[in-house]
VEXDREN-2710 file (C-alpha; in Angstrom, 1 decimal):
% VEXDREN-2710
k/r/px/py/pz
1/MET/0.0/0.0/0.0
2/PRO/1.9/3.2/-1.2
3/THR/2.3/6.1/1.2
4/ASN/3.3/9.4/-0.4
5/TRP/4.7/12.7/0.9
6/ILE/3.1/15.6/-1.1
7/VAL/4.1/19.2/-1.1
8/GLU/1.8/21.7/-2.7
9/ARG/2.1/25.5/-3.2
10/THR/-0.8/27.6/-1.9
11/ARG/-1.9/31.2/-2.5
12/SER/-1.3/32.1/1.1
13/SER/1.6/34.5/1.9
14/ARG/1.8/33.4/5.5
15/PHE/1.6/29.6/4.9
16/PRO/2.6/29.2/1.2
17/PHE/3.0/25.4/1.3
18/ARG/0.7/22.5/2.1
19/VAL/2.5/19.3/3.3
20/SER/0.5/16.1/3.4
21/ILE/0.9/12.4/3.7
22/GLU/-1.5/10.1/1.8
23/GLN/-1.8/6.4/1.9
24/ASP/-3.6/4.7/-1.0
25/GLY/-5.6/7.8/-1.6
26/ARG/-6.5/8.3/2.0
27/LEU/-5.3/11.5/3.7
28/LEU/-3.3/10.8/6.9
29/LEU/-1.9/14.2/7.7
30/ALA/-2.0/17.7/6.3
31/VAL/-0.4/20.9/7.6
32/ARG/0.1/24.4/6.3
33/ALA/3.8/25.3/6.5
34/GLN/5.9/28.4/6.0
35/ALA/8.4/26.4/3.9
36/ALA/8.5/23.2/1.8
37/TRP/11.4/22.0/3.9
38/PRO/13.1/23.7/6.9
39/GLY/16.6/25.2/6.2
40/PRO/19.7/23.9/7.9
41/GLY/19.3/23.9/11.7
42/GLN/15.8/25.4/11.5
43/GLN/12.3/24.5/12.5
44/ILE/9.2/26.0/11.1
45/PHE/5.8/26.7/12.6
46/CYS/2.8/24.9/11.0
47/LEU/-0.9/24.9/11.3
48/ARG/-2.8/21.6/11.2
49/GLU/-5.3/21.6/8.4
50/ARG/-8.8/21.0/9.8
51/GLU/-10.6/21.2/6.5
52/LEU/-9.7/21.5/2.8
53/ASP/-11.6/23.9/0.5
54/ALA/-12.2/21.9/-2.7
55/ALA/-12.1/25.1/-4.7
56/GLU/-8.6/26.1/-3.4
57/SER/-6.0/26.3/-6.1
58/LEU/-3.0/24.1/-5.2
59/GLU/0.1/23.4/-7.3
60/VAL/2.0/20.1/-6.7
61/VAL/5.7/20.8/-6.0
62/GLU/6.9/17.3/-5.2
63/ARG/5.6/13.9/-4.5
64/ILE/7.9/11.4/-2.7
65/ARG/7.3/7.9/-1.4
66/VAL/7.3/7.6/2.4
67/ALA/9.7/4.9/3.5
68/HIS/8.5/4.8/7.1
69/PHE/6.8/6.9/9.8
70/THR/6.0/6.3/13.4
71/ARG/5.3/8.0/16.7
72/VAL/8.2/8.9/19.1
73/GLY/6.8/10.5/22.2
74/ARG/5.1/13.8/21.1
75/LYS/6.6/13.5/17.7
76/LEU/5.6/12.0/14.4
77/THR/8.8/11.0/12.7
78/VAL/9.0/10.6/8.9
79/ALA/11.6/9.0/6.7
80/LEU/11.3/9.7/2.9
81/ASP/12.6/7.4/0.2
82/ARG/15.4/9.6/-1.1
83/ALA/19.1/10.0/-0.4
84/GLN/19.0/13.6/0.9
85/ARG/16.6/15.7/2.9
86/LYS/15.0/12.4/4.0
87/ARG/14.3/12.6/7.8
88/CYS/12.0/15.0/9.6
89/GLU/9.4/15.1/12.3
90/PHE/6.4/17.0/13.4
91/LEU/6.6/18.1/17.1
92/THR/3.2/18.8/18.8
93/VAL/3.2/21.1/21.8
94/GLN/0.2/22.1/23.9
95/LYS/0.4/25.7/25.2
96/GLN/-1.7/27.2/27.9
97/ARG/-3.6/30.3/27.0
98/ARG/-2.7/33.5/28.7
99/ASP/-6.2/34.0/30.0
100/GLY/-6.0/30.5/31.6
101/ARG/-9.0/29.2/29.6
102/GLY/-7.7/26.0/28.2
103/SER/-4.8/25.3/25.8
104/TYR/-4.0/25.4/22.2
105/GLU/-1.9/23.3/19.8
106/GLN/1.4/24.2/18.2
107/VAL/3.0/22.1/15.5
108/PHE/6.7/22.4/14.5
109/PHE/8.2/20.9/11.3
110/ARG/11.8/20.0/12.1
111/THR/14.6/18.2/10.2
112/GLU/17.4/15.9/11.5
113/SER/19.9/18.7/11.3
114/ALA/17.7/21.0/13.3
115/ILE/17.3/18.4/16.0
116/ARG/21.1/18.0/16.2
117/ALA/21.6/21.7/16.5
118/HIS/18.8/22.3/19.1
119/ARG/19.8/22.8/22.7
120/SER/17.5/19.9/23.7
121/ARG/19.2/17.4/21.5
122/SER/20.4/15.3/24.5
123/ARG/17.1/15.5/26.4
124/VAL/15.4/12.1/26.9
125/GLU/11.9/11.7/25.5
126/LEU/10.2/10.1/28.5
127/ARG/9.8/11.8/31.8
128/ALA/10.4/9.9/35.0
129/ALA/7.9/7.2/35.5
130/PRO/5.3/7.4/38.3
131/SER/6.4/5.9/41.6
132/GLY/4.1/2.9/41.4
133/PHE/3.7/0.3/38.7
134/THR/2.3/-3.2/38.6
135/VAL/4.2/-6.3/37.5
136/VAL/2.6/-9.6/36.9
137/ILE/4.7/-12.7/37.4
138/ASP/3.7/-15.9/35.8
139/SER/2.5/-18.5/38.4
140/ALA/4.8/-21.1/37.0
141/GLU/7.9/-18.9/37.4
142/ARG/10.3/-20.3/40.1
143/TYR/12.7/-18.0/42.0
144/PRO/11.3/-14.9/40.3
145/TRP/13.1/-11.6/39.8
146/ARG/12.4/-8.8/42.2
147/PHE/10.9/-5.4/41.4
148/PRO/11.4/-2.9/44.1
149/GLY/8.7/-0.2/44.3
150/ALA/6.2/-2.3/42.2
151/GLU/3.0/-4.0/43.1
152/VAL/3.6/-7.7/42.3
153/GLN/0.8/-10.0/41.3
154/ARG/1.1/-13.8/40.6
155/ARG/-1.1/-15.4/38.0
156/LYS/-1.0/-17.3/34.7
157/LEU/0.2/-15.2/31.9
158/PRO/-0.9/-15.9/28.3
159/VAL/2.7/-15.6/27.1
160/GLY/6.0/-14.7/28.8
161/ASP/7.2/-14.8/32.3
162/TYR/6.8/-11.2/33.4
163/GLY/4.2/-8.7/32.4
164/LEU/3.6/-5.0/32.9
165/SER/0.0/-4.2/33.8
166/ILE/-1.4/-0.7/33.3
167/GLY/-5.1/0.0/34.0
168/GLU/-5.9/-3.7/34.3
169/HIS/-4.5/-4.4/30.8
170/LEU/-1.3/-6.3/30.1
171/ARG/0.9/-3.8/28.2
172/ALA/4.2/-5.6/27.9
173/VAL/5.7/-9.0/28.5
174/VAL/9.2/-10.3/28.9
175/GLU/10.3/-13.9/28.4
176/ARG/13.2/-14.9/30.7
177/LYS/15.8/-17.5/29.6
178/SER/18.8/-18.7/31.6
179/PHE/21.8/-20.1/29.7
180/ASP/20.7/-23.7/30.4
181/ASN/17.0/-22.9/29.6
182/LEU/17.9/-21.6/26.1
183/LEU/20.2/-24.5/25.4
184/THR/17.4/-26.9/26.3
185/ASP/14.8/-25.0/24.1
186/ILE/17.2/-25.1/21.1
187/GLY/16.7/-28.9/21.2
188/ALA/13.1/-28.2/20.1
189/ILE/13.8/-25.2/17.9
190/GLN/10.4/-25.3/16.0
191/ALA/8.5/-25.0/19.3
192/LEU/10.8/-22.2/20.4
193/HIS/10.1/-20.3/17.1
194/GLN/6.4/-20.7/17.8
195/GLN/6.8/-19.4/21.4
196/LEU/8.8/-16.4/20.2
197/ALA/6.2/-15.6/17.4
198/ASP/3.5/-15.5/20.1
199/LEU/5.6/-13.3/22.3
200/ALA/6.4/-10.9/19.4
201/SER/2.7/-10.5/18.6
202/THR/2.1/-8.5/21.8
203/LEU/2.3/-4.7/21.9
204/ALA/5.7/-4.6/23.7
205/ALA/7.8/-7.6/24.3
206/ALA/11.4/-8.8/24.8
207/LEU/13.4/-11.9/25.2
208/VAL/15.9/-11.4/28.1
209/ILE/18.8/-13.9/28.5
210/GLU/20.8/-14.2/31.7
211/ALA/24.0/-14.8/29.7
212/ASP/26.4/-13.1/27.3
213/TYR/26.3/-13.9/23.7
214/ARG/29.9/-15.0/23.8
215/GLU/29.1/-17.8/26.3
216/PHE/27.0/-19.5/23.6
217/LEU/30.1/-19.6/21.4
218/ASP/32.5/-20.9/24.0
219/PRO/33.1/-24.7/23.6
220/ALA/34.3/-24.9/27.2
221/ARG/31.1/-23.4/28.5
222/LEU/29.0/-25.6/26.2
223/LYS/30.6/-28.8/27.5
224/GLY/29.8/-30.6/24.3
225/ARG/26.0/-30.0/24.5
226/TRP/26.0/-28.2/21.1
227/PRO/28.7/-27.3/18.6
228/ALA/29.5/-23.5/18.9
229/ALA/29.0/-23.1/15.1
230/HIS/25.5/-24.6/15.4
231/LEU/24.6/-22.2/18.2
232/ALA/25.9/-19.2/16.3
233/ARG/23.6/-20.2/13.4
234/VAL/20.6/-20.7/15.7
235/LEU/21.0/-17.4/17.5
236/ALA/21.3/-15.6/14.2
237/GLU/18.1/-17.4/13.0
238/LEU/16.2/-16.3/16.1
239/ALA/17.0/-12.7/15.4
240/ALA/16.3/-13.0/11.6
241/LEU/12.9/-14.7/12.0
242/HIS/11.7/-12.5/14.8
243/PRO/12.9/-9.0/13.8
244/THR/10.4/-7.1/15.9
245/LEU/11.4/-8.9/19.1
246/PRO/14.3/-7.4/21.0
247/ILE/16.7/-10.1/22.2
248/VAL/18.8/-8.9/25.2
249/TYR/21.9/-10.7/26.2
250/ALA/22.1/-9.3/29.8
251/GLY/25.0/-11.3/31.0
252/ASN/23.6/-12.6/34.3
253/ARG/20.4/-12.8/36.5
254/LYS/21.0/-9.5/38.3
255/VAL/21.5/-7.4/35.1
256/ALA/18.6/-9.1/33.4
257/ASN/16.3/-8.3/36.3
258/ALA/17.5/-4.6/36.3
259/TRP/17.0/-4.3/32.5
260/THR/13.5/-5.6/32.7
261/ARG/12.6/-3.3/35.6
262/ASN/13.9/-0.3/33.7
263/TYR/12.1/-1.4/30.6
264/PHE/8.8/-1.6/32.5
265/LEU/9.4/1.8/34.1
266/ALA/10.0/3.4/30.7
267/LEU/6.8/1.9/29.3
268/THR/4.9/3.2/32.4
269/ALA/6.3/6.7/31.7
270/LYS/5.3/6.4/28.1
271/ALA/1.8/5.4/29.0
272/ALA/1.5/8.3/31.5
273/GLY/3.0/10.9/29.1
274/PRO/1.2/13.2/26.7
275/HIS/-0.6/11.8/23.7
276/PRO/-0.8/14.6/21.1
277/GLN/-4.0/14.6/19.1
278/LEU/-2.1/15.1/15.8
279/VAL/-0.1/11.9/16.3
280/LEU/-3.1/9.9/17.4
281/ASP/-5.2/11.0/14.5
282/VAL/-2.5/9.8/12.1
283/GLU/-2.0/6.6/14.0
284/ARG/-5.7/5.8/13.8
285/ARG/-5.8/6.3/10.1
286/TYR/-2.5/4.6/9.4
287/ASP/-3.0/1.4/11.4
288/ALA/-6.5/0.1/10.7
289/THR/-6.0/-3.0/12.7
290/PRO/-3.6/-2.1/15.6
291/ARG/-1.7/-4.9/17.3
292/GLY/-1.0/-5.2/21.0
293/ALA/-2.8/-5.6/24.2
294/ASP/-6.2/-5.1/22.7
295/LEU/-5.6/-7.7/19.9
296/ASP/-7.2/-10.5/21.9
297/GLU/-10.4/-8.4/22.3
298/GLN/-10.4/-7.8/18.5
299/MET/-10.1/-11.5/17.8
300/ARG/-12.9/-12.3/20.3
301/HIS/-15.2/-9.6/18.7
302/VAL/-14.6/-10.9/15.2
303/ALA/-15.3/-14.5/16.2
304/LEU/-18.5/-13.5/18.1
305/HIS/-19.9/-10.8/15.8
306/ASP/-18.2/-10.3/12.5
307/LEU/-17.9/-13.8/11.0
308/ALA/-20.9/-15.7/9.6
309/HIS/-21.8/-18.6/11.9
310/PRO/-20.8/-21.4/11.8
311/PHE/-17.3/-20.5/10.7
312/ALA/-14.1/-22.5/10.2
313/PHE/-10.8/-21.8/12.0
314/SER/-9.4/-20.7/8.7
315/ASP/-12.0/-17.9/8.4
316/LEU/-10.7/-16.4/11.6
317/ALA/-7.0/-16.9/10.7
318/ALA/-7.7/-15.1/7.4
319/ARG/-8.7/-12.0/9.3
320/PHE/-5.5/-12.1/11.4
321/PRO/-2.9/-13.4/9.0
322/ASP/0.1/-12.3/11.2
323/VAL/-1.2/-13.7/14.5
324/PRO/0.3/-17.1/15.5
325/VAL/-2.1/-20.0/15.3
326/THR/-1.6/-20.8/18.9
327/ARG/-2.9/-17.4/20.0
328/LEU/-6.0/-17.7/17.8
329/ARG/-6.8/-21.1/19.1
330/ARG/-6.3/-19.9/22.7
331/GLN/-9.0/-17.3/22.2
332/LEU/-11.5/-19.8/20.7
333/ASP/-10.8/-22.2/23.5
334/GLN/-11.4/-19.4/26.0
335/LEU/-14.7/-18.5/24.4
336/LYS/-15.7/-22.1/24.5
337/LYS/-14.9/-22.3/28.3
338/GLU/-17.0/-19.1/28.8
339/GLY/-20.0/-20.8/27.1
340/ARG/-20.1/-18.3/24.3
341/LEU/-19.0/-20.5/21.4
342/GLN/-19.2/-24.2/20.7
343/ARG/-17.3/-26.4/18.3
344/SER/-18.8/-29.1/16.1
345/GLY/-16.7/-31.6/14.2
346/MET/-13.0/-32.2/14.3
347/GLY/-9.9/-31.3/12.3
348/ARG/-10.4/-29.3/9.1
349/GLY/-14.1/-30.0/9.2
350/ALA/-14.5/-28.3/12.6
351/ARG/-16.9/-25.4/12.8
352/TRP/-17.5/-22.8/15.5
353/GLY/-20.8/-21.2/16.3
354/PRO/-22.9/-19.7/19.1
355/VAL/-24.1/-21.9/22.0
356/PRO/-27.9/-22.4/21.6
357/PRO/-30.0/-21.0/24.4
358/GLN/-31.0/-23.4/27.1
359/CYS/-34.7/-24.2/27.3
END
């Protein structure tokens, strides 16, 4: 689905350019800007376009394919598919009115060179996290890590060993592996891939290993369990086949615990931080089927309300092609336990439908 960056010349002397992002003919973002591209070390003020007059005369100046864009804090960062003048961002700031009655939005169009030249270039994006946060530890986890300052709960997690709970929703999960755990799991590599695919399907996840990478390449440390060359290939395969899943070689238990605690704190700060309307508007339009903590609810809703009953498992899988089969089956099984769906038949002939009312 092509996404394009479009610059048009307007008839306004104050905002002579209209900068927009379109995806497959759908407008994601449009601002009125004082320049088509900020000069070296500069940022320019923009107005978010609320409505386009169909009779307005606009002249297309350039049309470039967008390689990628995403949200980083209060910013919408954009990378264009060209060698120069390719990275920029739209920073959204909420300002309080002088009379104290509410706030108003300011949008700044900045390039990479402007960011590097600005005095805030070393400022971190996330503010300090609130003092309290909630960590869920899987009930099967033995000798769990410690999380000072957190409320700790023990229950069965759908995936992973440790989860971050925000507002009663699981927002992140971490799978913990010791050196020996990972060596054992490599003996069933296909099952490990399935587990990591399920882990990577959550909104935020990481695989944290209580060992250094070099330990898996040390024949003396391996003691003949696996050839070092084979493990090098396996670890590379894990990274290649699960590119969205961070794999952290923390070195030991203490550092792995500390990394996970700081990761959860950062995610807590992110959730508590500002959510600019400009960014959220674009995200809603760009990602029609967002992944993450609400994905299970989406699958349940589709199974209960959107599919024609009775339906085959393949019908549900077709609606969520990137979701691991195990996760889809888990939601169907849960709906069955709740008495909301029932299955008839077995194997490929199995069909799912509503439970008939009891007389």
